[in-house]
C-alpha positions in Angstrom: 22.6 15.4 196.2 20.8 19.0 196.0 20.1 20.5 192.5 18.5 23.7 191.7 16.7 24.0 188.5 15.6 27.6 187.6 11.8 28.4 186.8 11.3 31.3 184.6 8.0 32.9 184.0 7.0 34.9 180.7 4.3 37.1 179.6 3.2 35.1 176.6 6.4 34.5 174.8 7.6 31.3 176.6 7.5 29.0 173.7 9.6 31.5 171.6 12.2 31.8 174.6 12.5 28.2 175.1 12.9 27.6 171.3 15.7 30.3 171.5 17.3 28.7 174.4 17.2 25.3 172.9 19.2 26.5 169.7 21.7 28.4 172.1 22.4 25.7 174.4 22.1 23.0 171.5 19.7 20.8 173.5 16.1 19.6 172.9 13.0 20.5 174.9 11.8 17.2 176.8 8.4 18.3 177.6 6.1 21.0 176.7 2.5 21.3 177.5 -0.3 24.1 177.0 -3.0 25.4 179.1 -5.5 23.6 176.8 -4.1 20.5 177.9 -5.2 20.8 181.3 -8.3 18.6 182.3 -11.7 20.4 182.1 -12.4 20.3 185.9 -8.9 22.0 186.7 -9.1 24.6 184.0 -10.7 27.4 186.3 -7.5 27.4 188.2 -5.5 29.3 185.2 -6.5 32.6 183.8 -3.9 32.2 180.7 -5.0 31.5 177.1 -5.2 28.1 175.7 -2.3 28.4 173.4 0.2 29.6 176.0 2.8 27.4 177.8 1.8 25.8 181.1 4.9 24.0 181.5 8.3 23.5 179.6 11.5 21.7 180.4 14.8 22.0 178.6 17.4 19.6 180.1 20.7 21.3 180.0 22.8 18.6 181.8 22.1 15.4 183.8 21.8 17.5 186.9 20.1 20.9 185.6 16.9 21.7 183.9 15.7 24.9 182.7 11.8 25.1 183.2 9.2 27.8 182.2 5.6 29.1 181.8 3.6 31.7 180.6 2.1 33.0 183.7 1.3 36.9 183.6 0.8 37.5 187.3 4.1 35.6 188.4 5.9 37.4 185.4 4.8 40.6 186.8 6.1 39.5 190.3 9.6 38.4 188.8 10.3 41.5 186.7 9.6 43.7 189.8 12.1 42.0 191.6 15.0 41.7 189.4 17.6 40.4 192.1 18.6 37.3 190.4 20.9 35.9 187.5 21.6 32.6 186.0 25.2 31.8 185.9 26.5 29.2 183.6 29.9 27.5 184.3 31.3 26.7 181.0 34.2 24.0 180.1 35.9 26.2 177.8 36.4 29.8 176.3 34.9 28.6 173.1 31.9 27.5 174.9 31.5 30.8 176.8 32.0 32.8 173.6 29.3 30.7 171.9 26.9 30.8 174.7 27.1 34.5 175.3 26.9 35.3 171.7 23.8 33.4 171.4 22.1 34.5 174.7 23.2 38.3 174.1 21.7 38.2 170.4 18.9 41.0 170.3 19.5 41.6 174.1 21.7 44.0 176.2 25.3 43.1 176.9 26.2 44.2 180.6 29.7 43.2 180.7 31.5 42.3 177.5 33.3 38.8 177.7 36.8 38.9 178.9 39.2 38.1 181.4 38.5 39.4 185.0 40.9 40.6 187.9 39.6 37.4 189.7 41.1 35.2 187.0 37.8 34.2 185.3 36.9 34.3 181.4 33.6 36.1 182.2 30.6 37.9 180.5 27.1 39.3 181.6 24.0 40.0 179.5 20.2 40.3 179.5 18.8 38.2 176.8 15.9 39.5 174.5 13.3 37.9 177.0 14.7 39.9 179.8 16.6 37.0 181.6 20.0 38.1 183.2 22.7 35.6 182.4 26.3 35.3 183.5 28.7 33.0 181.7 31.9 32.1 183.1 35.0 30.0 182.8 37.0 29.9 186.1 40.8 30.2 185.9 42.6 26.9 185.4 45.2 27.9 187.9 
């Protein structure tokens, strides 16, 4: 089975973002390491400060993990090319509402949650960290 797990880059606020995502998704971060944890011989590979996040993993389900890092150069490249959104397929309207409320807090609502012409219960937002989210529940018909 193929799985796709998003990897998000941040410009110094990765730890705050993943703390927020852990609360919204009601999950626990399974791994977090900082640049200061990199062995000395490999330290020259990185330009980020010691306290920034080198890698973090937040398991969302058995198949899906959200990953991230503070990486200024990769972040700049990511925000220049905003051609992606993360889509969440929820199990209930209540879950759509809960996730949308959490992710849109202090962010920007692009499409308020509601029923669509294609039969989904759907909303779209940009969270406070600049990540595009689509949350949907497909029609049960």
